[in-house]
C-alpha positions in Angstrom: -12.6 -26.5 6.0 -12.5 -24.8 9.6 -9.8 -22.4 8.6 -8.3 -20.5 11.6 -5.4 -18.6 10.2 -6.4 -15.8 7.5 -3.8 -13.9 5.6 -4.5 -11.5 2.7 -5.1 -8.1 1.4 -7.7 -6.0 3.2 -10.1 -6.1 0.3 -10.6 -9.9 0.5 -11.0 -10.1 4.0 -13.7 -7.3 3.8 -15.3 -9.8 1.3 -15.3 -12.5 3.7 -16.7 -10.3 6.5 -19.7 -9.2 4.3 -20.4 -12.6 3.1 -20.2 -14.3 6.6 -21.9 -11.3 8.4 -24.0 -13.4 10.7 -21.6 -16.5 10.9 -19.4 -17.8 13.8 -16.2 -18.1 12.2 -13.5 -20.5 13.4 -10.5 -17.9 13.0 -8.0 -17.6 15.7 -5.7 -15.1 13.9 -6.2 -12.4 11.1 -3.0 -10.8 9.4 -3.7 -8.1 6.6 -1.4 -6.3 4.5 -0.5 -5.0 1.0 -2.9 -2.0 1.4 -4.4 0.4 3.7 -6.3 -1.3 6.7 -9.6 0.2 7.5 -10.7 0.9 11.3 -13.8 -1.0 10.6 -12.3 -4.3 9.8 -11.2 -5.0 13.3 -14.5 -3.8 14.8 -16.7 -6.1 12.5 -14.1 -9.2 13.2 -14.3 -8.8 16.9 -18.2 -8.4 16.9 -18.4 -11.6 15.1 -15.6 -13.4 16.9 -14.3 -11.6 19.8 -11.5 -14.0 20.6 -9.7 -13.6 17.2 -6.5 -11.7 17.0 -6.2 -8.9 14.5 -2.9 -7.9 13.1 -2.1 -5.5 10.4 1.3 -5.8 8.7 3.4 -3.8 6.2 6.8 -3.3 4.5 7.9 -4.0 0.8 9.1 -6.9 -1.2 12.5 -5.6 -1.4 12.7 -6.1 2.5 11.3 -9.6 2.4 7.7 -8.5 2.5 6.8 -7.7 6.1 8.8 -5.5 8.3 6.1 -4.0 10.7 3.2 -5.0 12.5 0.5 -3.5 14.8 -2.1 -5.7 16.8 -5.7 -4.2 17.6 -6.8 -5.7 20.8 -9.5 -3.4 21.6 -11.0 0.0 20.9 -8.4 1.7 22.4 -5.8 0.3 19.8 -7.5 2.3 16.8 -6.1 5.8 16.5 -7.7 6.8 13.2 -9.2 6.1 9.9 -6.7 3.5 9.0 -4.7 0.9 11.3 -1.2 2.4 12.0 1.9 0.8 10.4 2.9 -0.1 14.0 6.4 -1.3 15.1 9.3 -2.9 13.4 9.4 -6.5 13.7 12.4 -8.4 15.2 15.5 -7.9 13.0 14.1 -5.2 11.1 14.2 -1.5 11.4 12.6 1.8 10.4 13.8 5.3 10.0 11.8 8.3 8.7 13.8 10.9 7.0 13.7 14.2 4.9 15.0 15.2 1.5 18.5 15.3 3.0 18.4 11.8 4.8 18.1 13.6 8.2 16.0 11.8 10.9 12.4 13.6 11.2 11.3 14.5 14.7 7.9 12.6 16.0 5.0 13.8 14.1 6.8 15.1 11.0 6.5 13.2 7.8 9.3 12.0 5.7 10.2 8.9 3.6 10.3 5.7 5.3 13.3 3.7 5.3 13.5 -0.2 6.0 16.7 -1.9 7.4 17.5 -5.1 9.1 18.0 -8.5 8.1 15.2 -8.6 5.4 16.7 -5.9 3.3 17.5 -7.4 -0.2 20.8 -7.2 -2.0 19.1 -5.1 -4.8 17.4 -5.4 -8.2 18.6 -8.2 -10.7 20.2 -6.9 -13.5 19.5 -3.1 -12.8 22.6 -1.5 -10.9 21.3 1.9 -11.4 17.9 1.5 -9.8 19.8 -0.5 -6.9 22.2 2.4 -6.2 19.2 4.8 -6.2 17.1 2.6 -3.8 19.3 0.6 -1.5 21.8 3.1 0.3 24.2 3.1 3.2 23.3 5.5 6.2 25.2 5.7 9.4 27.0 2.4 8.8 23.8 0.4 7.9 22.1 -0.6 4.8 18.6 0.8 4.1 16.0 0.5 1.3 14.2 3.8 0.3 10.6 2.8 0.2 9.1 6.1 -1.5 6.4 5.8 1.1 5.6 8.7 3.5 5.2 8.1 7.2 5.7 9.8 10.7 6.4 8.7 14.3 4.0 8.9 16.9 5.4 10.0 20.5 5.4 6.3 21.4 7.5 5.1 18.3 4.5 4.0 16.6 4.5 4.5 12.8 1.7 6.1 11.0 1.7 5.4 7.2 0.8 8.3 5.1 0.7 7.2 1.6 3.3 7.6 -1.4 5.8 10.4 -2.1 5.2 9.8 -5.8 2.0 8.8 -8.0 2.5 5.2 -7.3 -0.9 3.6 -6.2 -2.1 0.1 -5.1 -5.3 -1.3 -6.8 -6.4 -4.6 -5.3 -3.0 -4.8 -3.5 -1.0 -4.6 -6.6 1.4 -1.7 -7.5 0.5 0.6 -10.0 2.8 3.3 -11.7 0.4 5.7 -13.2 3.0 7.7 -15.0 3.7 4.5 -17.1 0.2 4.0 -18.0 -0.2 7.9 -19.0 3.0 7.7 -21.2 1.4 4.8 -22.9 -1.8 6.4 -23.6 -0.2 9.5 -24.6 2.0 7.4 -27.4 -1.0 5.5 -28.4 -3.2 8.7 -28.9 -0.7 10.8 -30.5 -0.4 14.5 -29.5 -2.7 14.0 -26.4 -2.4 14.3 -23.0 -3.4 11.6 -20.4 -4.2 11.5 -16.7 -4.6 8.2 -14.8 -6.1 7.6 -11.3 -7.3 5.2 -9.2 -11.1 5.0 -8.2 -12.8 3.6 -5.2 -13.0 4.4 -1.5 -9.6 5.8 -0.2 -7.3 3.1 1.0 -9.7 0.6 -1.1 -9.1 1.7 -4.6 -10.6 -1.0 -7.0 -10.0 0.0 -10.5 -8.1 2.7 -12.7 -9.7 5.4 -14.6 -8.2 7.6 -17.4 -8.8 10.9 -19.4 -7.3 11.9 -22.6 -7.3 15.4 -23.3 -7.1 16.7 -26.9 -8.1 13.6 -29.0 -10.3 14.8 -31.8 -11.0 11.1 -33.0 -13.7 8.7 -31.6 -12.8 6.6 -28.4 -14.5 3.0 -29.4 -14.3 0.0 -27.3 -11.9 -1.4 -29.7 -9.4 1.7 -29.3 -9.8 1.3 -25.4 -8.8 -2.3 -25.5 -5.9 -1.4 -27.9 -4.8 1.6 -25.8 -4.5 0.0 -22.3 -6.7 -2.6 -21.3 -8.4 -0.9 -18.7 -11.9 0.7 -18.6 -11.3 4.4 -19.7 -13.7 7.2 -18.3 -14.6 9.7 -20.9 -14.7 13.5 -20.2 -16.7 15.8 -22.2 
């Protein structure tokens, strides 16, 4: 179909790169978001198609999906294992604050706040969560992402992961505490631990351990419990 613009989570683009490793793709622009963007993706793309633009993006659904961007034009733009968040888009803004909502100095990690025209009004039917996550600071409205980050000296943002146990699997937000609670309710009297598995920044499944369960865990009880494959520990 001679597709020229690609927009997806990183894992899907990785699959394309693997499938079309020796092909000449007609792509003119690639935009990736929704998960960690590995530094090897722009390298592989530019080897196949040197003229294609590669842009990593980030943000939150609560701030109109995208709030920041970073373009990799050459090897000099790659700063580490994962592509940085970069800079705020036009009409969007970022702050990085500590637990007291004070701005963090360069290179000091804190919580990422998103401001600007893209910030939502709140959560429908949930005023308490809205009050917790959408705050006024210095006369402007900000969304508390729950993500950690820091500023480089040039103002570029580095994404450092979550402040809580939320993780992303194939681009989907997963609240592992909710799954642990569900497992503990199902296997009464037991403790549960849930985590994401796969390469860092490219998690592709969830696993769980049940502690203190005396019965037999069969495929039927696994399906009843959660619907994810459960790893057994002796």
